[in-house]
N, C-alpha and C positions, 0 to 999 in steps of 0.2 A: 646318384645311386639308381634313380628310376629313369628308364628310357620310355619312349612313347608307347611301346607295346605294354610295358608294365602299367603305365598310367591308364591306358585303355582297359586293361583287365581290372584294375582297382576300382574304376568307375562303376563297374557292374555290381559292386557289393554295397550293402547297407552299412552305414557308419554309425558310431566309431568302431574301429577294429584294429587289432595288432597285425602287422605284416612282418614276416621273418624271411630274410634272404639266406636260404640254406647253403648256397654256394659260398657266400662270404663266411658263414659259420664254419664250414668244412675247411676253408683255407686258413682261418684263424686257429682252429684246433691243430691242424697240421704244423703250422708255424710254431705253436707252443710246444708241441711234442718234440719236434726236432731240436729246438733251443734248449728244452729241459731234459734232453737225453741223459739217462742215468739217475734221474730223480723220480720220485713217486708223486704223480700229479693227481690231485682230487679236484672235482668240480663242486663249488659251493651252490647247492640247490636253492638257497635263499635268493639268489640273483634272478633265477628264472626256472620254474619247475614244469614248464610245458613238456608234455610227454614226447612229442616229436623232437624237440630240442634235446631232451635227455637221451633219447635213443641215438641221436647223432653223436653225442658226447661219449656215451658208453662204447659205441662202435669204434670211436677214435682211440680208445684205450685208457680213458680216465677213470679214476675211482670217484666216490661220492663223499662229500662233506655235508653233513646234515645237522640241523639245529632244532629239530622237533621229531617226535615219534612218527608223525605222518610223512615227514620227509624221508625218514628211514624206510618207511613202508613204500613210498613212491619209488625210491631208488631200487628196492628189491623187486617191486612189480615191473620195473623197467629193465630187469635182468642185470643190474650191477651185482657183481659177486659180493656176497656178505663179507668176504675177506678184504674187500676194498672199500668198505663203508666205515666212516668214523662219525661219531655222534658228539657234538659239542653243544654248548648252551648253558646259561647260568641257572635255568629252572627246569630241569628234567623231572617229569612226574614219575611216580611209582609205576604207573601203567606203561609209560614210554620206556622206562628202564627194563621192565620185564620183557616187553616186546623185543627190544634190542638184544637182550641176553638170549632169548629164545631163537633169534635170528642169527646168533653167533657172529655178530659184527666184529670188525677188526679191533676197534678201540673206542673207549669213552675218553673224550678230552674233559678232564675234571677241573672245575673252577673253584672249588672250596672244599675244606675238610668236612663240613656237614654233608655235602653231596657224596663224598667218598664213603662216609659212614653208612649212608642209605644204600648206595650201590653194593657195598660189602654185605649188608644185612639181606638184601633181596637176592643177591647171587648165592649166598649161603643157603637160603630157604629153597632155592631151585637146584642146589647141588652143582653149581657152576662156579667158575673162576673168571672174573672180569678183567680183561686187559685194560689198563688205564694209562693215560699220559697226563701229566700235571700241566694245566694251562697256567703259565707264570706271567704275571704282569711285569714287563721289563722296564716300565717307566720311560718309554721312548715316545717323544712327541711326533705325531704323524704329519703335522703341518697341513691339516685338512679341516673340514667343517667340524665344529665341536660335537655335533650330533653323531658323527661317524668316526670319532676318535675312540679307541678302545684300550690303548696301552699305557695310559697314565694311572698313577696311584689312586686318583680320586674316581676313576671309572669303576663300574660295578663288576667288570670282568676280571677273572683270573685270581690267582693266588699271589699276594704280595711277597717280595723276596724275604722280608723279615719274618714271614710265617713259615718259611721252608724248614727250619729245624723242628718245629712242632709237627709239621706234616710228615716228615721223614720218621720221627719217633712214632707217630700214630700208625704208619704203614706196617710197623712190626706186629701190631695187634690186628690189623685188618687183613686177615689171612685168606680172604676170598678175593683179594685184589692182587693183580700182578702188574707191577710198575714196569712199563716198557719204554717210556720216553718222556719228552717234554714237548709242550705245545706253546706257541707264541702267535699273537695276532695283534697288530698295533693300530689298525684302522682301515679305512676304505677310501678309494679314489685318491691314492697317493701317487703324485707325479714327480715328486722330488726323490730321486733314487738314493740320495744321501741318507734318507730315513732308513732304508734297508741296510745301508752300510752301518749305521748306528745300531740297528737291531743285531747285526752279525757280531759286533763288538760285545754287546750285552750277552748274547747267547754264549759266546766264547768264555766270558767271565763266569757265567752261571754253570756252564759245563765243568769248568775247573773246580768250582765249589763241590759239585757232585763227585768228581774224580778224586778229590782229596779225601772223600769219605768212602772211597772204594765202591761207589754205586755205578754200575754199568748201565748205560742207556742205549738201547737199540735204535730208537727213533728220535729224530729231531724234526719237529714239525714247525716250520716258520710261517705258517698261515698264508694269507694272500694280501689283498689290498691294493694291487697294482691298478692305477687309474687309466682312463682313456681320454681322448681328445674330443670333447663335446662341441667345440667351436668349429672344427674342420673335419667332419666325419668322413668325407670322401678322400681327402689327401692323406689322412692318417687313420685308415679304417682297420689296420692291424697293428697292434701294439708292438713295440720293439722288444720282443721277448729275449733276443740274444743279449742285449745290454742288461736287461733285468736279471736274468739268470747268471750273467757274467759277474754281477756284484757278489752273489753268493759263492760262486766258484772261487773268487779272488779273496774274499774276506771271511767266509765262514770256515772255521777250523773243524773239519769232520774227522772224527776219531775212527780207528780201524773197525770195520764191521758195521758201522752205523749207516742207517738209511736216512735220507733227507726227504721230507714230505712237504708239499705245497698245497694250498687250498685256494685256487683261483676261481673267481666268479665273474665279476663285471668285465674283466679284461677279455674274457672268452666270448661273451654273448651280447655286450652292450651295443656294438655297432651293427649287428645283424638285424636289430629290431627297430621298427618305426610305428608310431601311433598315427593312424590315418583318420582324419576327421573332415567334416564339411562345414562350410560357413553357413550359419543360419541367418544372420543379420549383420549388416554393417550400420553401426549407430554413430551418428555425429555427436561428439561431445564438445565441451567448451574449450578444453585445452588439448584434446586428443580425439582420435577416432577409435571406435571399438570394433574389432572383428570378433563376433560372438560365434563360437564353435559349438558343435554338438558333442564334443569331448570335453571333459572337465577334470577336476582334481580327483574325481572318482575313478577315472581311467589312468591318470598319471599324477601321482601326488607329490613327486619330487620337487617341483617348483614351489609348491605351497609349504612343504615340510622343511626342505633344506635350502630354499632360495636358489635352487639349481637351475642352471642354464641348459636349454635344449635348442638347437638350431631349428628354425621353423621355415618351411618353404611352401609357396603356393604352386602346386603341381599343375594346375589348369589355367594359369594366367594367360591372357591373350598375348600373342607374339608382340614384342615391343611395348608391353604394358609399362606405364609410368610407375615410378616408385613412390609409395606413400607410407606414412608412419601410423602405426596402430598399437594399441594395447590389445594383445590377443588373449581372450578370456573364454571361460566356459560357462555353462548354464546353471551351475550349482549355486544354491542360495547362500553363498559365503563370499565375502569380499576377497578372501585369499585365493579364490578360484581364478587364478591368472597364470598363464604360461609365459608371459613376457610383456614388458612395458616399453613403449617408444621403439618398436621394432620397425625397421625399413623392409617392406615386402612389396613384391609386384602387386599392383593394385588389385584388391580382392572385391568380389561380388558374391551375392547369395548363390550357394551351390558349388562354389569353388572347392576343390579337393586340397586339403592342407596336410602336409607331412610334418610330424614332430619327430625329429631324428634322434638317434642314439638312445632308443628307449627299450632296448632288449634286456637291460638289467634293472631290477627294481622298478619295473613298469607294470606290466600285466600282473605280475605276481603280487603286487601291492594294491591292486584294484579293489574297490569296495562297492557295495550296493546302496550307499547313502543316497537319499532321495528316491529309493527304489529304482535306481538306474541299473542298466545292464549293458554288457559288451556284446557286439555282434561276433559271429564266429571268426576265428583266426584265419588268416590267409598266408600261404607259404609260396615263395617264389623259388 
């Protein structure tokens, strides 16, 4: 991904910092838009809310999928049309709901009957009618890490299928709500496309349940969750969107007049982002060597939180450098502050520039100030 000119440029910046390849981002967005032609595509801000990234995504014609009031605000500040903003999340506060109603967003994805009752009350007090989609838990296993599985019955997300009769009865009394559709999301970093085929089957069954009760639905939102290749970021730097959308074209039964919406995040931004760090020390251990970086779990928490893999490269290794094995760790006072164990890298020395790849999603956006640490300014290529 990085040529010699890139590395020379990066060497001039204090570390650690995030670097984004905007050309790759634009190519990814173009590929997704072409493959998803005819669908409504929203970008999930939780993956990366960098303003420059968001401006590129908005200019490419995507809507915004938000899970907090501040994400709604950021989307609107970045000139996403309110009519293209959806607001999901299990714990929307009253203040966030009011802001979203004032902003006249497209839709609230509602995750429980109590939430619907609160939105109804607030909308009524403001003289507004809130458009809502029911987030239904389809009980589809995403075959991914259990921390990022969201579509099983035991998850906190969504309305269980057995609750639907009660919810539909309640809607008759919630006169400040307008039911416009259904919302589904089964998890994240899904690489087995059979999961999406299973989702289509469940959506078709649930649609039939609503149709049998003469309830018309304008919107079917199938969420996102499409994964990326963390092990080979250069050979697979753009997801196969044609095959992904092809699953839905083949197996999702769309009724006349319906819109199909998607909420992609990671698949759009993961590969364009890299965390750049420097080697502080190389420490000889008993069983291994430690490459101690100036970046840590405060800058990229995924390895500590999800045991996630990121490819790590020594950008400034000497030509013909020998390969050595390292535990690549950060400076934070936690044993979990480790990016990878027993990794083969071109031999590292103090001051070498290290790239931690595929960090454009759930990287910078999840950074913290633990140990009073801070990131250096972002670099864009």
